N, CA, C, O and CB atoms as a CASP TS submission, in Angstrom:
PFRMAT TS
TARGET T0000
AUTHOR 0000-0000-0000
METHOD Language model
MODEL 1
PARENT N/A
ATOM      1  N   MET     1      95.476  20.830 170.861  1.00  0.00           N
ATOM      2  CA  MET     1      96.174  21.738 169.975  1.00  0.00           C
ATOM      3  C   MET     1      96.344  21.039 168.622  1.00  0.00           C
ATOM      4  O   MET     1      96.759  19.882 168.564  1.00  0.00           O
ATOM      5  CB  MET     1      97.556  22.168 170.579  1.00  0.00           C
ATOM      6  N   ALA     2      96.029  21.732 167.562  1.00  0.00           N
ATOM      7  CA  ALA     2      96.159  21.146 166.223  1.00  0.00           C
ATOM      8  C   ALA     2      96.996  22.055 165.342  1.00  0.00           C
ATOM      9  O   ALA     2      96.852  23.277 165.373  1.00  0.00           O
ATOM     10  CB  ALA     2      94.770  20.907 165.583  1.00  0.00           C
ATOM     11  N   ASP     3      97.870  21.446 164.559  1.00  0.00           N
ATOM     12  CA  ASP     3      98.652  22.218 163.589  1.00  0.00           C
ATOM     13  C   ASP     3      97.856  22.314 162.293  1.00  0.00           C
ATOM     14  O   ASP     3      97.132  21.385 161.934  1.00  0.00           O
ATOM     15  CB  ASP     3     100.055  21.563 163.337  1.00  0.00           C
ATOM     16  N   PHE     4      97.989  23.421 161.603  1.00  0.00           N
ATOM     17  CA  PHE     4      97.285  23.587 160.341  1.00  0.00           C
ATOM     18  C   PHE     4      98.098  24.480 159.421  1.00  0.00           C
ATOM     19  O   PHE     4      98.994  25.205 159.854  1.00  0.00           O
ATOM     20  CB  PHE     4      95.877  24.173 160.566  1.00  0.00           C
ATOM     21  N   VAL     5      97.761  24.407 158.142  1.00  0.00           N
ATOM     22  CA  VAL     5      98.359  25.288 157.147  1.00  0.00           C
ATOM     23  C   VAL     5      97.338  26.359 156.830  1.00  0.00           C
ATOM     24  O   VAL     5      96.183  26.051 156.537  1.00  0.00           O
ATOM     25  CB  VAL     5      98.793  24.507 155.856  1.00  0.00           C
ATOM     26  N   ASP     6      97.746  27.595 156.885  1.00  0.00           N
ATOM     27  CA  ASP     6      96.857  28.714 156.574  1.00  0.00           C
ATOM     28  C   ASP     6      96.620  28.718 155.070  1.00  0.00           C
ATOM     29  O   ASP     6      97.383  29.321 154.315  1.00  0.00           O
ATOM     30  CB  ASP     6      97.461  30.083 157.057  1.00  0.00           C
ATOM     31  N   THR     7      95.554  28.041 154.636  1.00  0.00           N
ATOM     32  CA  THR     7      95.322  27.877 153.205  1.00  0.00           C
ATOM     33  C   THR     7      95.056  29.199 152.502  1.00  0.00           C
ATOM     34  O   THR     7      95.378  29.338 151.322  1.00  0.00           O
ATOM     35  CB  THR     7      94.163  26.942 152.976  1.00  0.00           C
ATOM     36  N   SER     8      94.490  30.153 153.181  1.00  0.00           N
ATOM     37  CA  SER     8      94.239  31.426 152.511  1.00  0.00           C
ATOM     38  C   SER     8      95.557  32.110 152.155  1.00  0.00           C
ATOM     39  O   SER     8      95.674  32.678 151.070  1.00  0.00           O
ATOM     40  CB  SER     8      93.380  32.345 153.402  1.00  0.00           C
ATOM     41  N   ALA     9      96.540  32.070 153.032  1.00  0.00           N
ATOM     42  CA  ALA     9      97.850  32.656 152.733  1.00  0.00           C
ATOM     43  C   ALA     9      98.551  31.852 151.653  1.00  0.00           C
ATOM     44  O   ALA     9      99.182  32.422 150.763  1.00  0.00           O
ATOM     45  CB  ALA     9      98.723  32.721 154.001  1.00  0.00           C
ATOM     46  N   GLU    10      98.444  30.525 151.725  1.00  0.00           N
ATOM     47  CA  GLU    10      99.057  29.656 150.716  1.00  0.00           C
ATOM     48  C   GLU    10      98.432  29.913 149.348  1.00  0.00           C
ATOM     49  O   GLU    10      99.148  30.053 148.356  1.00  0.00           O
ATOM     50  CB  GLU    10      98.898  28.167 151.108  1.00  0.00           C
ATOM     51  N   GLU    11      97.120  29.976 149.288  1.00  0.00           N
ATOM     52  CA  GLU    11      96.427  30.230 148.031  1.00  0.00           C
ATOM     53  C   GLU    11      96.794  31.599 147.471  1.00  0.00           C
ATOM     54  O   GLU    11      96.975  31.750 146.263  1.00  0.00           O
ATOM     55  CB  GLU    11      94.915  30.128 148.228  1.00  0.00           C
ATOM     56  N   GLU    12      96.902  32.588 148.338  1.00  0.00           N
ATOM     57  CA  GLU    12      97.276  33.935 147.902  1.00  0.00           C
ATOM     58  C   GLU    12      98.674  33.937 147.287  1.00  0.00           C
ATOM     59  O   GLU    12      98.901  34.581 146.262  1.00  0.00           O
ATOM     60  CB  GLU    12      97.216  34.919 149.083  1.00  0.00           C
ATOM     61  N   GLN    13      99.606  33.224 147.904  1.00  0.00           N
ATOM     62  CA  GLN    13     100.964  33.150 147.369  1.00  0.00           C
ATOM     63  C   GLN    13     100.989  32.439 146.022  1.00  0.00           C
ATOM     64  O   GLN    13     101.698  32.865 145.110  1.00  0.00           O
ATOM     65  CB  GLN    13     101.886  32.435 148.355  1.00  0.00           C
ATOM     66  N   LEU    14     100.222  31.357 145.888  1.00  0.00           N
ATOM     67  CA  LEU    14     100.179  30.639 144.620  1.00  0.00           C
ATOM     68  C   LEU    14      99.556  31.489 143.517  1.00  0.00           C
ATOM     69  O   LEU    14     100.021  31.462 142.378  1.00  0.00           O
ATOM     70  CB  LEU    14      99.401  29.338 144.778  1.00  0.00           C
ATOM     71  N   LEU    15      98.519  32.236 143.844  1.00  0.00           N
ATOM     72  CA  LEU    15      97.911  33.132 142.859  1.00  0.00           C
ATOM     73  C   LEU    15      98.893  34.216 142.429  1.00  0.00           C
ATOM     74  O   LEU    15      98.958  34.566 141.251  1.00  0.00           O
ATOM     75  CB  LEU    15      96.638  33.770 143.429  1.00  0.00           C
ATOM     76  N   HIS    16      99.655  34.747 143.381  1.00  0.00           N
ATOM     77  CA  HIS    16     100.662  35.758 143.067  1.00  0.00           C
ATOM     78  C   HIS    16     101.731  35.171 142.151  1.00  0.00           C
ATOM     79  O   HIS    16     102.153  35.812 141.188  1.00  0.00           O
ATOM     80  CB  HIS    16     101.304  36.309 144.358  1.00  0.00           C
ATOM     81  N   LEU    17     102.163  33.958 142.452  1.00  0.00           N
ATOM     82  CA  LEU    17     103.165  33.284 141.630  1.00  0.00           C
ATOM     83  C   LEU    17     102.639  33.045 140.219  1.00  0.00           C
ATOM     84  O   LEU    17     103.361  33.268 139.247  1.00  0.00           O
ATOM     85  CB  LEU    17     103.579  31.956 142.273  1.00  0.00           C
ATOM     86  N   LYS    18     101.398  32.597 140.094  1.00  0.00           N
ATOM     87  CA  LYS    18     100.796  32.381 138.776  1.00  0.00           C
ATOM     88  C   LYS    18     100.723  33.687 137.995  1.00  0.00           C
ATOM     89  O   LYS    18     100.968  33.700 136.789  1.00  0.00           O
ATOM     90  CB  LYS    18      99.393  31.770 138.916  1.00  0.00           C
ATOM     91  N   ALA    19     100.391  34.776 138.664  1.00  0.00           N
ATOM     92  CA  ALA    19     100.324  36.079 137.996  1.00  0.00           C
ATOM     93  C   ALA    19     101.691  36.498 137.478  1.00  0.00           C
ATOM     94  O   ALA    19     101.802  37.042 136.379  1.00  0.00           O
ATOM     95  CB  ALA    19      99.776  37.145 138.950  1.00  0.00           C
ATOM     96  N   ILE    20     102.729  36.248 138.263  1.00  0.00           N
ATOM     97  CA  ILE    20     104.088  36.578 137.825  1.00  0.00           C
ATOM     98  C   ILE    20     104.458  35.765 136.594  1.00  0.00           C
ATOM     99  O   ILE    20     104.992  36.309 135.628  1.00  0.00           O
ATOM    100  CB  ILE    20     105.105  36.325 138.957  1.00  0.00           C
ATOM    101  N   ILE    21     104.178  34.468 136.622  1.00  0.00           N
ATOM    102  CA  ILE    21     104.521  33.605 135.490  1.00  0.00           C
ATOM    103  C   ILE    21     103.750  34.019 134.245  1.00  0.00           C
ATOM    104  O   ILE    21     104.321  34.051 133.155  1.00  0.00           O
ATOM    105  CB  ILE    21     104.233  32.135 135.825  1.00  0.00           C
ATOM    106  N   LEU    22     102.473  34.334 134.380  1.00  0.00           N
ATOM    107  CA  LEU    22     101.689  34.790 133.227  1.00  0.00           C
ATOM    108  C   LEU    22     102.245  36.088 132.660  1.00  0.00           C
ATOM    109  O   LEU    22     102.295  36.268 131.444  1.00  0.00           O
ATOM    110  CB  LEU    22     100.221  34.979 133.619  1.00  0.00           C
ATOM    111  N   ALA    23     102.660  36.986 133.536  1.00  0.00           N
ATOM    112  CA  ALA    23     103.248  38.243 133.074  1.00  0.00           C
ATOM    113  C   ALA    23     104.550  37.982 132.331  1.00  0.00           C
ATOM    114  O   ALA    23     104.820  38.618 131.312  1.00  0.00           O
ATOM    115  CB  ALA    23     103.493  39.194 134.257  1.00  0.00           C
ATOM    116  N   LEU    24     105.349  37.065 132.825  1.00  0.00           N
ATOM    117  CA  LEU    24     106.606  36.730 132.153  1.00  0.00           C
ATOM    118  C   LEU    24     106.354  36.128 130.774  1.00  0.00           C
ATOM    119  O   LEU    24     107.063  36.446 129.819  1.00  0.00           O
ATOM    120  CB  LEU    24     107.422  35.757 133.006  1.00  0.00           C
ATOM    121  N   GLU    25     105.352  35.262 130.666  1.00  0.00           N
ATOM    122  CA  GLU    25     105.032  34.669 129.372  1.00  0.00           C
ATOM    123  C   GLU    25     104.580  35.731 128.379  1.00  0.00           C
ATOM    124  O   GLU    25     104.875  35.639 127.188  1.00  0.00           O
ATOM    125  CB  GLU    25     103.950  33.602 129.528  1.00  0.00           C
ATOM    126  N   ALA    26     103.869  36.733 128.867  1.00  0.00           N
ATOM    127  CA  ALA    26     103.371  37.791 127.996  1.00  0.00           C
ATOM    128  C   ALA    26     104.489  38.661 127.446  1.00  0.00           C
ATOM    129  O   ALA    26     104.326  39.288 126.399  1.00  0.00           O
ATOM    130  CB  ALA    26     102.381  38.648 128.740  1.00  0.00           C
ATOM    131  N   ILE    27     105.620  38.709 128.136  1.00  0.00           N
ATOM    132  CA  ILE    27     106.714  39.578 127.696  1.00  0.00           C
ATOM    133  C   ILE    27     107.983  38.791 127.399  1.00  0.00           C
ATOM    134  O   ILE    27     109.086  39.316 127.556  1.00  0.00           O
ATOM    135  CB  ILE    27     107.001  40.633 128.751  1.00  0.00           C
ATOM    136  N   CYS    28     107.842  37.547 126.975  1.00  0.00           N
ATOM    137  CA  CYS    28     109.012  36.714 126.739  1.00  0.00           C
ATOM    138  C   CYS    28     109.889  37.259 125.616  1.00  0.00           C
ATOM    139  O   CYS    28     111.020  36.799 125.456  1.00  0.00           O
ATOM    140  CB  CYS    28     108.582  35.301 126.416  1.00  0.00           C
ATOM    141  N   MET    29     109.409  38.216 124.838  1.00  0.00           N
ATOM    142  CA  MET    29     110.231  38.832 123.798  1.00  0.00           C
ATOM    143  C   MET    29     111.388  39.634 124.402  1.00  0.00           C
ATOM    144  O   MET    29     112.287  40.047 123.670  1.00  0.00           O
ATOM    145  CB  MET    29     109.370  39.740 122.911  1.00  0.00           C
ATOM    146  N   TRP    30     111.387  39.860 125.691  1.00  0.00           N
ATOM    147  CA  TRP    30     112.438  40.644 126.342  1.00  0.00           C
ATOM    148  C   TRP    30     113.595  39.783 126.822  1.00  0.00           C
ATOM    149  O   TRP    30     114.247  40.123 127.809  1.00  0.00           O
ATOM    150  CB  TRP    30     111.863  41.410 127.507  1.00  0.00           C
ATOM    151  N   LEU    31     113.857  38.688 126.149  1.00  0.00           N
ATOM    152  CA  LEU    31     114.947  37.808 126.562  1.00  0.00           C
ATOM    153  C   LEU    31     116.273  38.443 126.187  1.00  0.00           C
ATOM    154  O   LEU    31     116.589  38.589 125.006  1.00  0.00           O
ATOM    155  CB  LEU    31     114.810  36.408 125.916  1.00  0.00           C
ATOM    156  N   ASP    32     117.029  38.810 127.173  1.00  0.00           N
ATOM    157  CA  ASP    32     118.325  39.430 126.927  1.00  0.00           C
ATOM    158  C   ASP    32     119.203  39.248 128.152  1.00  0.00           C
ATOM    159  O   ASP    32     118.870  38.458 129.035  1.00  0.00           O
ATOM    160  CB  ASP    32     118.170  40.932 126.578  1.00  0.00           C
ATOM    161  N   ASP    33     120.298  39.951 128.221  1.00  0.00           N
ATOM    162  CA  ASP    33     121.237  39.790 129.323  1.00  0.00           C
ATOM    163  C   ASP    33     121.000  40.753 130.484  1.00  0.00           C
ATOM    164  O   ASP    33     121.887  40.950 131.315  1.00  0.00           O
ATOM    165  CB  ASP    33     122.626  39.965 128.817  1.00  0.00           C
ATOM    166  N   ILE    34     119.835  41.342 130.546  1.00  0.00           N
ATOM    167  CA  ILE    34     119.519  42.230 131.667  1.00  0.00           C
ATOM    168  C   ILE    34     119.337  41.364 132.914  1.00  0.00           C
ATOM    169  O   ILE    34     118.615  40.368 132.864  1.00  0.00           O
ATOM    170  CB  ILE    34     118.227  43.092 131.376  1.00  0.00           C
ATOM    171  N   PRO    35     119.968  41.716 134.019  1.00  0.00           N
ATOM    172  CA  PRO    35     119.815  40.916 135.236  1.00  0.00           C
ATOM    173  C   PRO    35     118.353  40.806 135.663  1.00  0.00           C
ATOM    174  O   PRO    35     117.574  41.752 135.544  1.00  0.00           O
ATOM    175  CB  PRO    35     120.639  41.520 136.368  1.00  0.00           C
ATOM    176  N   LEU    36     118.015  39.639 136.157  1.00  0.00           N
ATOM    177  CA  LEU    36     116.662  39.388 136.640  1.00  0.00           C
ATOM    178  C   LEU    36     116.255  40.439 137.672  1.00  0.00           C
ATOM    179  O   LEU    36     115.103  40.871 137.701  1.00  0.00           O
ATOM    180  CB  LEU    36     116.560  37.978 137.244  1.00  0.00           C
ATOM    181  N   LYS    37     117.201  40.848 138.519  1.00  0.00           N
ATOM    182  CA  LYS    37     116.941  41.833 139.576  1.00  0.00           C
ATOM    183  C   LYS    37     116.424  43.148 139.002  1.00  0.00           C
ATOM    184  O   LYS    37     115.551  43.784 139.592  1.00  0.00           O
ATOM    185  CB  LYS    37     118.213  42.088 140.389  1.00  0.00           C
ATOM    186  N   GLU    38     116.958  43.554 137.853  1.00  0.00           N
ATOM    187  CA  GLU    38     116.562  44.830 137.248  1.00  0.00           C
ATOM    188  C   GLU    38     115.284  44.709 136.433  1.00  0.00           C
ATOM    189  O   GLU    38     114.432  45.597 136.471  1.00  0.00           O
ATOM    190  CB  GLU    38     117.675  45.358 136.367  1.00  0.00           C
ATOM    191  N   GLN    39     115.150  43.618 135.699  1.00  0.00           N
ATOM    192  CA  GLN    39     114.010  43.492 134.802  1.00  0.00           C
ATOM    193  C   GLN    39     112.735  43.039 135.523  1.00  0.00           C
ATOM    194  O   GLN    39     111.644  43.505 135.195  1.00  0.00           O
ATOM    195  CB  GLN    39     114.342  42.521 133.695  1.00  0.00           C
ATOM    196  N   PHE    40     112.864  42.146 136.492  1.00  0.00           N
ATOM    197  CA  PHE    40     111.705  41.627 137.219  1.00  0.00           C
ATOM    198  C   PHE    40     112.014  41.579 138.718  1.00  0.00           C
ATOM    199  O   PHE    40     112.272  40.500 139.250  1.00  0.00           O
ATOM    200  CB  PHE    40     111.313  40.215 136.696  1.00  0.00           C
ATOM    201  N   PRO    41     111.994  42.715 139.407  1.00  0.00           N
ATOM    202  CA  PRO    41     112.392  42.739 140.818  1.00  0.00           C
ATOM    203  C   PRO    41     111.540  41.857 141.732  1.00  0.00           C
ATOM    204  O   PRO    41     112.067  41.291 142.690  1.00  0.00           O
ATOM    205  CB  PRO    41     112.340  44.141 141.318  1.00  0.00           C
ATOM    206  N   ASP    42     110.244  41.724 141.464  1.00  0.00           N
ATOM    207  CA  ASP    42     109.405  40.868 142.307  1.00  0.00           C
ATOM    208  C   ASP    42     109.789  39.405 142.149  1.00  0.00           C
ATOM    209  O   ASP    42     109.834  38.659 143.127  1.00  0.00           O
ATOM    210  CB  ASP    42     107.923  41.062 141.965  1.00  0.00           C
ATOM    211  N   LEU    43     110.064  39.001 140.920  1.00  0.00           N
ATOM    212  CA  LEU    43     110.486  37.632 140.671  1.00  0.00           C
ATOM    213  C   LEU    43     111.864  37.385 141.280  1.00  0.00           C
ATOM    214  O   LEU    43     112.120  36.317 141.837  1.00  0.00           O
ATOM    215  CB  LEU    43     110.504  37.338 139.162  1.00  0.00           C
ATOM    216  N   TYR    44     112.734  38.360 141.173  1.00  0.00           N
ATOM    217  CA  TYR    44     114.072  38.265 141.764  1.00  0.00           C
ATOM    218  C   TYR    44     113.983  37.997 143.265  1.00  0.00           C
ATOM    219  O   TYR    44     114.758  37.212 143.811  1.00  0.00           O
ATOM    220  CB  TYR    44     114.871  39.556 141.502  1.00  0.00           C
ATOM    221  N   ALA    45     113.043  38.649 143.916  1.00  0.00           N
ATOM    222  CA  ALA    45     112.910  38.521 145.371  1.00  0.00           C
ATOM    223  C   ALA    45     112.601  37.092 145.805  1.00  0.00           C
ATOM    224  O   ALA    45     112.981  36.696 146.907  1.00  0.00           O
ATOM    225  CB  ALA    45     111.824  39.449 145.874  1.00  0.00           C
ATOM    226  N   ILE    46     111.917  36.304 144.964  1.00  0.00           N
ATOM    227  CA  ILE    46     111.582  34.930 145.342  1.00  0.00           C
ATOM    228  C   ILE    46     112.385  33.895 144.569  1.00  0.00           C
ATOM    229  O   ILE    46     112.131  32.698 144.703  1.00  0.00           O
ATOM    230  CB  ILE    46     110.111  34.683 145.130  1.00  0.00           C
ATOM    231  N   SER    47     113.338  34.324 143.773  1.00  0.00           N
ATOM    232  CA  SER    47     114.175  33.404 143.007  1.00  0.00           C
ATOM    233  C   SER    47     115.247  32.786 143.895  1.00  0.00           C
ATOM    234  O   SER    47     115.828  33.465 144.741  1.00  0.00           O
ATOM    235  CB  SER    47     114.822  34.127 141.819  1.00  0.00           C
ATOM    236  N   THR    48     115.508  31.497 143.699  1.00  0.00           N
ATOM    237  CA  THR    48     116.582  30.850 144.455  1.00  0.00           C
ATOM    238  C   THR    48     117.936  31.109 143.818  1.00  0.00           C
ATOM    239  O   THR    48     118.964  30.959 144.478  1.00  0.00           O
ATOM    240  CB  THR    48     116.333  29.349 144.557  1.00  0.00           C
ATOM    241  N   ASN    49     117.959  31.498 142.535  1.00  0.00           N
ATOM    242  CA  ASN    49     119.211  31.841 141.858  1.00  0.00           C
ATOM    243  C   ASN    49     119.164  33.317 141.501  1.00  0.00           C
ATOM    244  O   ASN    49     118.747  33.675 140.400  1.00  0.00           O
ATOM    245  CB  ASN    49     119.438  30.958 140.580  1.00  0.00           C
ATOM    246  N   GLN    50     119.579  34.161 142.406  1.00  0.00           N
ATOM    247  CA  GLN    50     119.452  35.597 142.204  1.00  0.00           C
ATOM    248  C   GLN    50     120.541  36.176 141.313  1.00  0.00           C
ATOM    249  O   GLN    50     120.566  37.386 141.084  1.00  0.00           O
ATOM    250  CB  GLN    50     119.469  36.294 143.525  1.00  0.00           C
ATOM    251  N   TYR    51     121.437  35.343 140.808  1.00  0.00           N
ATOM    252  CA  TYR    51     122.465  35.822 139.884  1.00  0.00           C
ATOM    253  C   TYR    51     122.097  35.539 138.434  1.00  0.00           C
ATOM    254  O   TYR    51     122.891  35.807 137.533  1.00  0.00           O
ATOM    255  CB  TYR    51     123.806  35.180 140.211  1.00  0.00           C
ATOM    256  N   SER    52     120.916  35.006 138.198  1.00  0.00           N
ATOM    257  CA  SER    52     120.525  34.652 136.841  1.00  0.00           C
ATOM    258  C   SER    52     120.039  35.867 136.057  1.00  0.00           C
ATOM    259  O   SER    52     119.636  36.884 136.621  1.00  0.00           O
ATOM    260  CB  SER    52     119.443  33.588 136.871  1.00  0.00           C
ATOM    261  N   THR    53     120.092  35.719 134.741  1.00  0.00           N
ATOM    262  CA  THR    53     119.519  36.725 133.853  1.00  0.00           C
ATOM    263  C   THR    53     118.166  36.215 133.386  1.00  0.00           C
ATOM    264  O   THR    53     117.826  35.055 133.621  1.00  0.00           O
ATOM    265  CB  THR    53     120.463  37.026 132.637  1.00  0.00           C
ATOM    266  N   VAL    54     117.396  37.064 132.732  1.00  0.00           N
ATOM    267  CA  VAL    54     116.114  36.640 132.188  1.00  0.00           C
ATOM    268  C   VAL    54     116.351  35.512 131.190  1.00  0.00           C
ATOM    269  O   VAL    54     115.597  34.539 131.160  1.00  0.00           O
ATOM    270  CB  VAL    54     115.369  37.830 131.518  1.00  0.00           C
ATOM    271  N   GLU    55     117.384  35.636 130.381  1.00  0.00           N
ATOM    272  CA  GLU    55     117.711  34.611 129.388  1.00  0.00           C
ATOM    273  C   GLU    55     118.002  33.263 130.051  1.00  0.00           C
ATOM    274  O   GLU    55     117.629  32.216 129.520  1.00  0.00           O
ATOM    275  CB  GLU    55     118.915  35.052 128.549  1.00  0.00           C
ATOM    276  N   ASP    56     118.668  33.286 131.210  1.00  0.00           N
ATOM    277  CA  ASP    56     118.965  32.048 131.936  1.00  0.00           C
ATOM    278  C   ASP    56     117.692  31.329 132.382  1.00  0.00           C
ATOM    279  O   ASP    56     117.680  30.105 132.512  1.00  0.00           O
ATOM    280  CB  ASP    56     119.840  32.351 133.152  1.00  0.00           C
ATOM    281  N   CYS    57     116.636  32.080 132.612  1.00  0.00           N
ATOM    282  CA  CYS    57     115.401  31.520 133.155  1.00  0.00           C
ATOM    283  C   CYS    57     114.444  31.018 132.084  1.00  0.00           C
ATOM    284  O   CYS    57     113.381  30.488 132.409  1.00  0.00           O
ATOM    285  CB  CYS    57     114.708  32.548 133.991  1.00  0.00           C
ATOM    286  N   TYR    58     114.799  31.173 130.824  1.00  0.00           N
ATOM    287  CA  TYR    58     113.917  30.762 129.734  1.00  0.00           C
ATOM    288  C   TYR    58     114.670  29.815 128.822  1.00  0.00           C
ATOM    289  O   TYR    58     115.696  30.191 128.255  1.00  0.00           O
ATOM    290  CB  TYR    58     113.392  31.988 128.941  1.00  0.00           C
ATOM    291  N   SER    59     114.180  28.590 128.670  1.00  0.00           N
ATOM    292  CA  SER    59     114.834  27.640 127.776  1.00  0.00           C
ATOM    293  C   SER    59     113.820  26.659 127.211  1.00  0.00           C
ATOM    294  O   SER    59     112.815  26.348 127.850  1.00  0.00           O
ATOM    295  CB  SER    59     115.951  26.887 128.510  1.00  0.00           C
ATOM    296  N   ASN    60     114.092  26.182 126.022  1.00  0.00           N
ATOM    297  CA  ASN    60     113.222  25.205 125.348  1.00  0.00           C
ATOM    298  C   ASN    60     111.758  25.646 125.300  1.00  0.00           C
ATOM    299  O   ASN    60     110.852  24.827 125.460  1.00  0.00           O
ATOM    300  CB  ASN    60     113.318  23.862 126.048  1.00  0.00           C
ATOM    301  N   GLY    61     111.536  26.920 125.084  1.00  0.00           N
ATOM    302  CA  GLY    61     110.179  27.438 124.950  1.00  0.00           C
ATOM    303  C   GLY    61     109.405  27.561 126.250  1.00  0.00           C
ATOM    304  O   GLY    61     108.185  27.719 126.226  1.00  0.00           O
ATOM    305  N   GLY    62     110.089  27.490 127.384  1.00  0.00           N
ATOM    306  CA  GLY    62     109.390  27.611 128.664  1.00  0.00           C
ATOM    307  C   GLY    62     110.270  28.216 129.731  1.00  0.00           C
ATOM    308  O   GLY    62     111.480  28.361 129.553  1.00  0.00           O
ATOM    309  N   TRP    63     109.658  28.564 130.833  1.00  0.00           N
ATOM    310  CA  TRP    63     110.373  29.179 131.945  1.00  0.00           C
ATOM    311  C   TRP    63     110.964  28.111 132.841  1.00  0.00           C
ATOM    312  O   TRP    63     110.308  27.121 133.163  1.00  0.00           O
ATOM    313  CB  TRP    63     109.446  30.097 132.749  1.00  0.00           C
ATOM    314  N   ASN    64     112.190  28.317 133.235  1.00  0.00           N
ATOM    315  CA  ASN    64     112.918  27.401 134.100  1.00  0.00           C
ATOM    316  C   ASN    64     113.285  28.166 135.368  1.00  0.00           C
ATOM    317  O   ASN    64     114.400  28.668 135.507  1.00  0.00           O
ATOM    318  CB  ASN    64     114.197  26.820 133.386  1.00  0.00           C
ATOM    319  N   LEU    65     112.338  28.245 136.277  1.00  0.00           N
ATOM    320  CA  LEU    65     112.508  29.069 137.473  1.00  0.00           C
ATOM    321  C   LEU    65     112.529  28.212 138.729  1.00  0.00           C
ATOM    322  O   LEU    65     111.767  27.255 138.861  1.00  0.00           O
ATOM    323  CB  LEU    65     111.392  30.111 137.568  1.00  0.00           C
ATOM    324  N   PHE    66     113.400  28.568 139.633  1.00  0.00           N
ATOM    325  CA  PHE    66     113.427  27.941 140.945  1.00  0.00           C
ATOM    326  C   PHE    66     113.073  29.036 141.940  1.00  0.00           C
ATOM    327  O   PHE    66     113.844  29.968 142.164  1.00  0.00           O
ATOM    328  CB  PHE    66     114.835  27.280 141.265  1.00  0.00           C
ATOM    329  N   LEU    67     111.909  28.906 142.523  1.00  0.00           N
ATOM    330  CA  LEU    67     111.382  29.965 143.372  1.00  0.00           C
ATOM    331  C   LEU    67     111.190  29.482 144.798  1.00  0.00           C
ATOM    332  O   LEU    67     110.892  28.315 145.054  1.00  0.00           O
ATOM    333  CB  LEU    67     110.067  30.485 142.816  1.00  0.00           C
ATOM    334  N   LYS    68     111.370  30.410 145.705  1.00  0.00           N
ATOM    335  CA  LYS    68     111.097  30.136 147.112  1.00  0.00           C
ATOM    336  C   LYS    68     109.603  30.336 147.334  1.00  0.00           C
ATOM    337  O   LYS    68     109.073  31.420 147.090  1.00  0.00           O
ATOM    338  CB  LYS    68     111.950  31.063 148.062  1.00  0.00           C
ATOM    339  N   ILE    69     108.939  29.310 147.787  1.00  0.00           N
ATOM    340  CA  ILE    69     107.525  29.450 148.131  1.00  0.00           C
ATOM    341  C   ILE    69     107.430  29.273 149.638  1.00  0.00           C
ATOM    342  O   ILE    69     107.778  28.226 150.184  1.00  0.00           O
ATOM    343  CB  ILE    69     106.615  28.403 147.358  1.00  0.00           C
ATOM    344  N   ILE    70     106.960  30.300 150.282  1.00  0.00           N
ATOM    345  CA  ILE    70     106.899  30.308 151.737  1.00  0.00           C
ATOM    346  C   ILE    70     105.451  30.098 152.165  1.00  0.00           C
ATOM    347  O   ILE    70     104.563  30.869 151.800  1.00  0.00           O
ATOM    348  CB  ILE    70     107.467  31.637 152.318  1.00  0.00           C
ATOM    349  N   TYR    71     105.237  29.068 152.925  1.00  0.00           N
ATOM    350  CA  TYR    71     103.901  28.784 153.424  1.00  0.00           C
ATOM    351  C   TYR    71     103.789  29.283 154.855  1.00  0.00           C
ATOM    352  O   TYR    71     104.712  29.146 155.659  1.00  0.00           O
ATOM    353  CB  TYR    71     103.583  27.272 153.339  1.00  0.00           C
ATOM    354  N   MET    72     102.660  29.850 155.142  1.00  0.00           N
ATOM    355  CA  MET    72     102.398  30.306 156.496  1.00  0.00           C
ATOM    356  C   MET    72     101.887  29.099 157.286  1.00  0.00           C
ATOM    357  O   MET    72     100.811  28.572 157.002  1.00  0.00           O
ATOM    358  CB  MET    72     101.365  31.500 156.519  1.00  0.00           C
ATOM    359  N   ILE    73     102.654  28.680 158.258  1.00  0.00           N
ATOM    360  CA  ILE    73     102.269  27.537 159.073  1.00  0.00           C
ATOM    361  C   ILE    73     102.078  28.027 160.501  1.00  0.00           C
ATOM    362  O   ILE    73     102.911  28.757 161.039  1.00  0.00           O
ATOM    363  CB  ILE    73     103.338  26.394 159.000  1.00  0.00           C
ATOM    364  N   GLY    74     101.009  27.628 161.084  1.00  0.00           N
ATOM    365  CA  GLY    74     100.739  28.062 162.444  1.00  0.00           C
ATOM    366  C   GLY    74      99.974  26.998 163.200  1.00  0.00           C
ATOM    367  O   GLY    74      99.768  25.891 162.703  1.00  0.00           O
ATOM    368  N   SER    75      99.572  27.328 164.359  1.00  0.00           N
ATOM    369  CA  SER    75      98.771  26.389 165.141  1.00  0.00           C
ATOM    370  C   SER    75      97.689  27.160 165.884  1.00  0.00           C
ATOM    371  O   SER    75      97.843  28.336 166.215  1.00  0.00           O
ATOM    372  CB  SER    75      99.660  25.584 166.137  1.00  0.00           C
ATOM    373  N   ARG    76      96.606  26.466 166.130  1.00  0.00           N
ATOM    374  CA  ARG    76      95.498  27.039 166.897  1.00  0.00           C
ATOM    375  C   ARG    76      95.076  26.033 167.950  1.00  0.00           C
ATOM    376  O   ARG    76      95.125  24.823 167.733  1.00  0.00           O
ATOM    377  CB  ARG    76      94.295  27.418 165.973  1.00  0.00           C
ATOM    378  N   ARG    77      94.676  26.536 169.053  1.00  0.00           N
ATOM    379  CA  ARG    77      94.175  25.676 170.129  1.00  0.00           C
ATOM    380  C   ARG    77      92.655  25.619 170.015  1.00  0.00           C
ATOM    381  O   ARG    77      91.971  26.641 170.053  1.00  0.00           O
ATOM    382  CB  ARG    77      94.619  26.204 171.546  1.00  0.00           C
ATOM    383  N   HIS    78      92.149  24.398 169.875  1.00  0.00           N
ATOM    384  CA  HIS    78      90.695  24.201 169.810  1.00  0.00           C
ATOM    385  C   HIS    78      90.223  23.736 171.180  1.00  0.00           C
ATOM    386  O   HIS    78      90.690  22.722 171.697  1.00  0.00           O
ATOM    387  CB  HIS    78      90.300  23.161 168.693  1.00  0.00           C
ATOM    388  N   GLU    79      89.326  24.461 171.743  1.00  0.00           N
ATOM    389  CA  GLU    79      88.837  24.107 173.084  1.00  0.00           C
ATOM    390  C   GLU    79      87.418  23.638 173.024  1.00  0.00           C
ATOM    391  O   GLU    79      86.836  23.297 174.053  1.00  0.00           O
ATOM    392  CB  GLU    79      88.949  25.286 174.039  1.00  0.00           C
TER
END
């Protein structure tokens, strides 16, 4: 029995995260006091600080995000 990381699921999650960050950079002009939950619901779902505003997540010309990244871990029996 060998443990492995499902790299396809991991890669898919990382690509999704990169897409979210790129989208946020494209609309950084929307920095205001609107709750993250309302302005970016997908990002809110993976944020570790769900009480933050968009403004809280942007500082010094960059995004300051703490996100939950969930890796699919499983095992397969090789015979």
